[in-house]
Structure formats: C-alpha cells, structure tokens
LOFI-484286 format. One record per residue: z negated, y negated, x of N, C-alpha, C, O, CB in turn. Coordinates in Angstrom, 1 decimal. Each point is the difference from the previous one (the first is absolute). Glycine has a CB too. Example, Ala and Ser with C-alpha at 12.3 -4.5 7.8 and 13.67 -1.06 7.14 Angstrom:
<batis>
+--------+--------+--------+--------+--------+--------+--------+--------+--------+--------+--------+--------+--------+--------+--------+
|   n.c3 |   n.c2 |   n.c1 |  ca.c3 |  ca.c2 |  ca.c1 |   c.c3 |   c.c2 |   c.c1 |   o.c3 |   o.c2 |   o.c1 |  cb.c3 |  cb.c2 |  cb.c1 |
+--------+--------+--------+--------+--------+--------+--------+--------+--------+--------+--------+--------+--------+--------+--------+
|   -7.8 |    5.7 |   13.2 |    0.0 |   -1.2 |   -0.9 |    0.0 |   -1.2 |    0.9 |   -0.7 |    0.0 |    1.0 |   -0.5 |    1.2 |   -2.9 |
|    1.9 |   -2.3 |    1.5 |    0.0 |   -1.1 |    0.9 |   -0.8 |   -1.1 |   -0.8 |   -0.1 |   -1.1 |    0.5 |    2.3 |    1.7 |    0.7 |
+--------+--------+--------+--------+--------+--------+--------+--------+--------+--------+--------+--------+--------+--------+--------+
</batis>
This chain:
<batis>
+--------+--------+--------+--------+--------+--------+--------+--------+--------+--------+--------+--------+--------+--------+--------+
|   n.c3 |   n.c2 |   n.c1 |  ca.c3 |  ca.c2 |  ca.c1 |   c.c3 |   c.c2 |   c.c1 |   o.c3 |   o.c2 |   o.c1 |  cb.c3 |  cb.c2 |  cb.c1 |
+--------+--------+--------+--------+--------+--------+--------+--------+--------+--------+--------+--------+--------+--------+--------+
|  -25.2 |  -69.6 |  108.9 |   -1.0 |    0.7 |   -0.8 |   -0.6 |    1.1 |    0.8 |    0.7 |    0.8 |    0.6 |    0.5 |   -1.4 |   -2.7 |
|   -2.5 |    0.7 |    2.1 |   -0.6 |    1.1 |    0.7 |   -0.5 |    1.1 |   -1.0 |   -0.3 |   -0.3 |   -1.1 |   -0.4 |   -1.3 |    3.0 |
|    0.7 |    2.8 |   -1.4 |   -0.4 |    1.1 |   -0.8 |   -1.3 |    0.6 |    0.5 |   -0.1 |    0.2 |    1.2 |    2.5 |    0.3 |   -1.8 |
|   -3.4 |   -0.3 |   -0.3 |   -1.2 |    0.6 |    0.4 |    0.2 |    1.5 |    0.3 |    0.3 |    0.8 |   -1.0 |   -1.6 |   -2.5 |   -0.4 |
|    1.3 |    2.1 |    2.6 |    0.3 |    1.4 |    0.4 |   -1.0 |    1.0 |   -0.6 |    0.4 |    1.1 |   -0.2 |    0.6 |   -2.0 |    2.3 |
|   -2.2 |    0.5 |   -2.3 |   -1.0 |    0.9 |   -0.6 |    0.5 |    0.5 |   -1.4 |   -0.2 |    1.1 |   -0.5 |   -1.7 |   -2.2 |    1.8 |
|    2.5 |    0.1 |   -2.1 |    0.5 |    0.4 |   -1.3 |    1.2 |    0.9 |    0.1 |    0.2 |    0.9 |   -0.8 |   -1.0 |   -3.1 |   -0.1 |
|    1.6 |    2.0 |    1.9 |    1.2 |    0.9 |    0.2 |   -0.5 |    1.4 |    0.3 |    0.5 |    1.0 |   -0.6 |    0.9 |   -2.9 |    1.4 |
|   -2.4 |    2.0 |    0.1 |   -0.5 |    1.4 |    0.4 |   -0.7 |    0.6 |   -1.2 |    0.1 |    1.2 |   -0.2 |   -0.3 |   -1.9 |    2.5 |
|   -0.5 |    0.0 |   -3.1 |   -0.7 |    0.5 |   -1.2 |    1.0 |    0.6 |   -1.1 |   -0.3 |    0.9 |   -0.7 |   -1.6 |   -2.5 |    1.2 |
|    3.1 |    0.9 |   -0.6 |    0.9 |    0.4 |   -1.0 |    0.7 |    1.3 |    0.3 |    0.3 |    0.8 |   -0.9 |    0.0 |   -3.2 |    0.4 |
|   -0.1 |    2.7 |    1.7 |    0.7 |    1.3 |    0.4 |    1.4 |    0.0 |   -0.4 |    0.8 |   -0.9 |    0.3 |   -3.0 |    2.1 |   -0.5 |
|    2.6 |   -0.2 |   -0.5 |    1.4 |    0.1 |   -0.5 |    0.4 |   -1.0 |   -1.0 |   -0.9 |   -0.5 |   -0.7 |    0.8 |    2.9 |    1.1 |
|    1.3 |   -2.9 |   -0.4 |    0.4 |   -1.0 |   -1.0 |   -0.3 |   -1.4 |    0.5 |    0.1 |   -0.9 |   -0.8 |   -0.4 |    2.6 |   -1.0 |
|   -0.1 |   -1.9 |    3.0 |   -0.3 |   -1.3 |    0.5 |    1.1 |   -1.0 |   -0.2 |   -0.2 |   -1.1 |   -0.4 |   -1.3 |    2.2 |    2.1 |
|    2.7 |   -0.7 |   -1.3 |    1.1 |   -0.9 |   -0.1 |    0.2 |   -0.4 |   -1.4 |    0.4 |   -1.2 |   -0.3 |    0.6 |    2.1 |    2.3 |
|   -1.1 |    0.0 |   -3.0 |    0.3 |   -0.3 |   -1.4 |   -1.0 |   -1.0 |   -0.5 |    0.3 |   -0.9 |   -0.8 |    0.6 |    3.2 |    0.5 |
|   -2.2 |   -2.2 |    0.8 |   -1.0 |   -1.0 |   -0.4 |    0.0 |   -1.3 |    0.7 |   -0.4 |   -1.0 |   -0.6 |   -1.0 |    3.0 |    0.1 |
|    1.8 |   -2.0 |    1.7 |   -0.1 |   -1.2 |    0.9 |    1.4 |   -0.8 |    0.1 |    0.0 |   -1.2 |    0.0 |   -1.9 |    2.3 |    1.2 |
|    3.0 |   -0.3 |   -1.1 |    1.3 |   -0.6 |    0.2 |    0.4 |   -1.2 |   -0.9 |    0.5 |   -1.0 |    0.5 |    0.1 |    3.2 |    0.4 |
|   -0.9 |   -2.1 |   -2.2 |    0.5 |   -1.1 |   -0.8 |   -0.7 |   -1.3 |    0.3 |    0.6 |   -1.1 |   -0.2 |   -0.2 |    2.7 |   -1.6 |
|   -1.5 |   -1.6 |    2.5 |   -0.7 |   -1.2 |    0.3 |    0.3 |   -0.5 |    1.4 |   -0.4 |   -1.1 |    0.4 |   -1.4 |    1.8 |   -2.0 |
|    2.4 |    0.1 |    2.4 |    0.3 |   -0.4 |    1.4 |    0.9 |   -1.2 |    0.1 |   -0.2 |   -0.9 |    0.8 |   -0.2 |    3.2 |   -0.1 |
|    1.4 |   -2.3 |   -1.5 |    1.1 |   -1.0 |    0.1 |    0.3 |   -0.5 |   -1.4 |    0.7 |    0.6 |   -0.8 |    0.2 |    0.4 |    2.9 |
|   -1.4 |   -2.1 |   -2.5 |    0.1 |   -0.5 |   -1.4 |    1.4 |   -0.4 |   -0.3 |    0.3 |   -0.1 |   -1.2 |   -2.6 |   -0.7 |    1.3 |
|    3.2 |    0.7 |    0.8 |    1.4 |   -0.3 |   -0.3 |    0.9 |    1.2 |    0.0 |    1.2 |   -0.1 |   -0.3 |   -1.6 |   -2.1 |    1.4 |
|   -0.1 |    3.4 |   -0.8 |    0.8 |    1.2 |    0.0 |    0.8 |    0.2 |   -1.3 |    1.2 |    0.2 |    0.0 |   -2.8 |    0.8 |    1.7 |
|    0.9 |   -1.0 |   -2.8 |    0.6 |    0.3 |   -1.3 |    1.1 |   -1.0 |   -0.3 |    1.0 |    0.4 |   -0.5 |   -3.2 |    0.7 |   -0.3 |
|    1.9 |   -2.4 |    1.1 |    1.0 |   -1.0 |   -0.3 |    1.2 |    0.2 |    0.9 |    1.2 |   -0.2 |   -0.5 |   -3.0 |   -1.4 |   -0.3 |
|    1.6 |    1.9 |    2.0 |    1.2 |    0.2 |    0.9 |    0.7 |    1.3 |   -0.4 |    1.3 |    0.0 |    0.1 |   -2.5 |   -1.1 |    1.8 |
|    0.5 |    2.1 |   -2.3 |    0.7 |    1.3 |   -0.4 |    0.8 |   -0.3 |   -1.2 |    1.2 |    0.5 |   -0.1 |   -3.1 |    0.9 |    1.0 |
|    1.4 |   -2.1 |   -1.9 |    0.8 |   -0.4 |   -1.2 |    1.2 |   -0.8 |    0.4 |    1.1 |    0.3 |   -0.6 |   -3.2 |   -0.3 |   -0.8 |
|    2.0 |   -0.9 |    2.2 |    1.1 |   -0.8 |    0.5 |    1.1 |    0.9 |    0.6 |    1.2 |   -0.2 |   -0.2 |   -2.7 |   -1.8 |    0.5 |
|    1.1 |    2.8 |    0.6 |    0.9 |    0.9 |    0.8 |    0.7 |    0.9 |   -1.0 |    1.2 |    0.2 |    0.1 |   -2.7 |   -0.3 |    1.9 |
|    0.8 |    0.8 |   -2.9 |    0.6 |    0.9 |   -0.9 |    0.9 |   -0.6 |   -0.9 |    1.0 |    0.6 |   -0.4 |   -3.0 |    0.8 |    0.6 |
|    1.7 |   -2.6 |   -0.7 |    0.9 |   -0.7 |   -0.9 |    1.4 |   -0.3 |    0.6 |    1.0 |   -0.2 |   -0.7 |   -3.0 |   -0.8 |   -0.4 |
|    2.0 |    0.9 |    2.4 |    1.3 |   -0.2 |    0.7 |    0.8 |    1.2 |    0.3 |    1.2 |   -0.1 |    0.3 |   -2.2 |   -1.8 |    0.7 |
|    0.5 |    3.1 |   -1.2 |    0.7 |    1.2 |    0.2 |    1.0 |    0.3 |   -1.1 |   -0.4 |   -0.1 |   -1.2 |   -1.6 |    1.0 |    2.5 |
|    3.2 |   -0.5 |   -0.9 |    1.0 |    0.4 |   -1.0 |    0.3 |    1.4 |    0.2 |    0.1 |    0.5 |    1.1 |    0.9 |   -2.8 |   -1.1 |
|   -0.9 |    3.0 |   -1.2 |    0.2 |    1.5 |    0.1 |    1.4 |    0.3 |   -0.7 |    0.5 |   -0.8 |   -0.8 |   -3.0 |    1.2 |    0.8 |
|    3.0 |    0.7 |    0.4 |    1.3 |    0.4 |   -0.6 |   -0.1 |    1.3 |   -0.8 |    1.0 |    0.6 |   -0.4 |    0.1 |   -1.7 |    2.3 |
|   -2.3 |    1.5 |   -2.1 |   -0.2 |    1.3 |   -0.8 |   -1.2 |   -0.1 |   -0.9 |   -0.9 |   -0.8 |    0.3 |    2.0 |    2.1 |    1.5 |
|   -1.2 |   -0.4 |   -2.8 |   -1.1 |   -0.1 |   -0.9 |   -1.3 |    0.4 |    0.7 |   -1.1 |   -0.6 |   -0.3 |    2.6 |    1.2 |   -1.5 |
|   -1.5 |    0.3 |    2.7 |   -1.2 |    0.4 |    0.7 |   -0.6 |   -1.2 |    0.9 |   -1.2 |   -0.2 |    0.0 |    2.0 |    2.6 |    0.1 |
|    0.1 |   -3.1 |    0.5 |   -0.4 |   -1.2 |    0.8 |   -0.6 |   -1.0 |   -0.9 |   -1.0 |   -0.7 |    0.4 |    2.8 |    1.2 |    1.3 |
|   -1.2 |   -0.7 |   -2.8 |   -0.5 |   -1.0 |   -1.0 |   -1.4 |    0.4 |   -0.5 |   -0.8 |   -0.9 |   -0.1 |    3.2 |    0.4 |   -0.6 |
|   -2.6 |    1.7 |    0.4 |   -1.3 |    0.5 |   -0.5 |   -1.0 |   -0.1 |    1.1 |   -1.2 |   -0.4 |   -0.3 |    2.3 |    1.9 |   -1.2 |
|   -0.8 |   -1.2 |    2.8 |   -0.9 |   -0.2 |    1.1 |   -0.4 |   -1.5 |    0.1 |   -1.1 |   -0.3 |    0.3 |    2.1 |    2.4 |    0.9 |
|    0.0 |   -2.9 |   -1.3 |   -0.3 |   -1.5 |    0.2 |   -0.9 |   -0.4 |   -1.2 |   -1.0 |   -0.8 |    0.3 |    3.2 |    0.4 |    0.8 |
|   -2.0 |    0.8 |   -2.3 |   -0.9 |   -0.3 |   -1.1 |   -1.4 |    0.5 |    0.2 |   -1.0 |   -0.7 |   -0.3 |    3.0 |    0.7 |   -1.2 |
|   -2.1 |    1.2 |    2.1 |   -1.3 |    0.6 |    0.3 |   -0.7 |   -0.9 |    1.0 |   -1.2 |   -0.3 |   -0.2 |    2.1 |    2.6 |   -0.3 |
|   -0.3 |   -2.6 |    1.6 |   -0.6 |   -0.9 |    1.0 |   -0.4 |   -1.3 |   -0.6 |   -1.1 |   -0.6 |    0.4 |    2.4 |    1.8 |    1.4 |
|   -0.5 |   -1.8 |   -2.6 |   -0.4 |   -1.3 |   -0.7 |   -1.2 |    0.2 |   -0.8 |   -0.9 |   -0.9 |    0.0 |    3.3 |    0.2 |   -0.1 |
|   -2.6 |    1.8 |   -0.6 |   -1.1 |    0.3 |   -0.9 |   -1.3 |    0.1 |    0.9 |   -1.1 |   -0.5 |   -0.3 |    2.5 |    1.6 |   -1.4 |
|   -1.2 |   -0.4 |    2.9 |   -1.1 |    0.2 |    0.9 |   -0.5 |   -1.4 |    0.5 |   -1.2 |   -0.3 |    0.1 |    2.1 |    2.7 |    0.6 |
|    0.1 |   -3.2 |   -0.3 |   -0.3 |   -1.3 |    0.5 |   -0.7 |   -0.9 |   -1.0 |   -1.0 |   -0.7 |    0.3 |    2.9 |    0.9 |    1.2 |
|   -1.5 |   -0.1 |   -2.8 |   -0.7 |   -0.7 |   -1.1 |   -1.4 |    0.5 |   -0.2 |   -0.9 |   -0.8 |   -0.2 |    3.2 |    0.4 |   -0.8 |
|   -2.5 |    1.7 |    1.1 |   -1.3 |    0.5 |   -0.2 |   -0.9 |   -0.4 |    1.1 |   -1.2 |   -0.3 |   -0.2 |    2.1 |    2.3 |   -1.0 |
|   -0.4 |   -2.0 |    2.5 |   -0.8 |   -0.4 |    1.1 |   -0.3 |   -1.5 |   -0.1 |   -1.2 |   -0.4 |    0.3 |    2.3 |    2.2 |    1.1 |
|   -0.2 |   -2.6 |   -1.8 |   -0.2 |   -1.4 |   -0.2 |   -1.1 |   -0.2 |   -1.1 |   -0.9 |   -0.9 |    0.2 |    3.3 |    0.4 |    0.5 |
|   -2.4 |    1.2 |   -1.8 |   -1.0 |   -0.1 |   -1.0 |   -1.3 |    0.4 |    0.5 |   -1.0 |   -0.6 |   -0.3 |    2.7 |    1.0 |   -1.4 |
|   -1.8 |    0.7 |    2.5 |   -1.2 |    0.5 |    0.6 |   -0.6 |   -1.1 |    0.9 |   -1.2 |   -0.3 |   -0.1 |    2.0 |    2.7 |    0.0 |
|    0.0 |   -2.9 |    0.9 |   -0.4 |   -1.1 |    1.0 |   -0.6 |   -1.2 |   -0.8 |   -1.0 |   -0.5 |    0.3 |    2.7 |    1.3 |    1.4 |
|   -1.0 |   -1.1 |   -2.8 |   -0.4 |   -1.2 |   -0.8 |   -1.4 |    0.3 |   -0.6 |   -0.8 |   -0.9 |    0.0 |    3.3 |    0.3 |   -0.5 |
|   -2.7 |    1.8 |    0.0 |   -1.2 |    0.3 |   -0.6 |   -1.2 |    0.1 |    0.9 |   -1.1 |   -0.2 |   -0.3 |    2.4 |    1.4 |   -1.4 |
|   -1.0 |   -0.8 |    3.0 |   -1.0 |    0.2 |    1.0 |   -0.2 |   -1.0 |    1.1 |   -0.7 |    0.1 |    0.9 |    1.1 |    2.2 |   -1.4 |
|    0.4 |   -3.4 |    0.3 |   -0.1 |   -1.1 |    1.0 |   -1.4 |   -0.6 |    0.0 |   -0.6 |   -0.2 |   -1.1 |    3.1 |   -0.3 |    0.8 |
|   -3.0 |    0.1 |    1.4 |   -1.3 |   -0.6 |    0.1 |    0.1 |   -1.5 |    0.1 |   -0.7 |   -0.8 |   -0.6 |   -0.1 |    2.9 |    1.7 |
|    1.7 |   -2.6 |   -0.2 |    0.1 |   -1.4 |    0.3 |    0.9 |   -0.7 |   -1.1 |    0.9 |    0.6 |   -0.5 |   -1.1 |   -0.1 |    2.9 |
|   -0.2 |   -1.7 |   -2.8 |    0.7 |   -0.7 |   -1.1 |    1.5 |   -0.3 |    0.4 |    0.9 |    0.1 |   -0.8 |   -3.1 |   -1.1 |    0.1 |
|    2.4 |    0.6 |    2.0 |    1.4 |   -0.3 |    0.4 |    0.9 |    1.2 |   -0.1 |    1.1 |   -0.1 |   -0.3 |   -2.1 |   -1.6 |    1.9 |
|    0.4 |    2.9 |   -1.3 |    0.7 |    1.3 |   -0.1 |    0.4 |    0.3 |   -1.5 |    1.1 |    0.4 |   -0.3 |   -2.2 |    0.4 |    2.4 |
|    0.1 |   -1.0 |   -3.0 |    0.2 |    0.2 |   -1.4 |    1.1 |   -1.0 |   -0.5 |    0.9 |    0.4 |   -0.8 |   -3.3 |    0.3 |    0.5 |
|    2.4 |   -1.9 |    0.7 |    1.0 |   -1.0 |   -0.4 |    1.4 |    0.4 |    0.5 |    0.9 |    0.0 |   -0.8 |   -2.7 |   -1.8 |    0.8 |
|    1.8 |    2.2 |    1.3 |    1.3 |    0.5 |    0.5 |    0.6 |    1.2 |   -0.8 |    1.2 |    0.0 |   -0.3 |   -2.0 |   -0.8 |    2.6 |
|    0.0 |    1.8 |   -2.5 |    0.4 |    1.2 |   -0.7 |    0.3 |   -0.3 |   -1.4 |    1.0 |    0.6 |   -0.6 |   -2.4 |    0.8 |    2.1 |
|    0.7 |   -2.3 |   -2.1 |    0.4 |   -0.4 |   -1.4 |    1.3 |   -0.6 |   -0.1 |    0.8 |    0.3 |   -0.9 |   -3.2 |   -0.7 |    0.4 |
|    2.7 |   -0.5 |    1.5 |    1.4 |   -0.6 |    0.0 |    1.1 |    1.0 |    0.2 |    1.1 |   -0.1 |   -0.5 |   -2.2 |   -2.0 |    1.4 |
|    0.8 |    3.1 |   -0.1 |    1.0 |    1.0 |    0.4 |    0.2 |    1.1 |   -1.1 |    1.1 |    0.6 |    0.0 |   -1.7 |   -1.0 |    2.3 |
|   -0.3 |    0.5 |   -3.2 |    0.1 |    1.1 |   -1.0 |    0.4 |   -0.5 |   -1.4 |   -0.4 |    0.5 |   -1.0 |   -1.4 |    0.7 |    2.3 |
|    2.7 |   -2.2 |   -1.3 |    0.5 |   -0.5 |   -1.2 |    1.3 |    0.6 |   -0.4 |    0.6 |   -0.3 |   -1.0 |   -1.8 |   -1.8 |    1.4 |
+--------+--------+--------+--------+--------+--------+--------+--------+--------+--------+--------+--------+--------+--------+--------+
</batis>
C-alpha cells in the first residue's frame, strides 16, 4: 500500500492516528490474537489485557467501516464476529 505524502504533510500532528489504522489491515486481528493468548496473574494485568482487547476491537470496527476495497471489507467482517 502506498501513502500519498502530500496528505501526510497536510495533516501535521496526529498523522499516525489518522493513517496508521489503514496501513496494515491485519494489525487489529493479529493484536486480538496475540492479546487473547496472554495470561495474567494479577488484577491489573487482567484489566490491561481487557483494555487492549477493547482497543483492538475498536480499531477493527474502524477499519471495517472505512475499508475501501470489497475484499478488505469481507476479511474484516469475518474477523469481527
């Protein structure tokens, strides 16, 4: 995937927040998979894991809503069940 550098320069601060979710359409699914395998031994660790799972789910939902290509929409729909 190529990124239009003029759009990056125009956005200024917050570029990564606006562009990063679209750079790698498998990131959220891989993050969810990785986090689901983590085991914690304390309440704080459990809460952190739940937080990261929520972030991954929100990112996946964002990607699903903003996907352009049909194959990407289909992939993200299958992953967000």
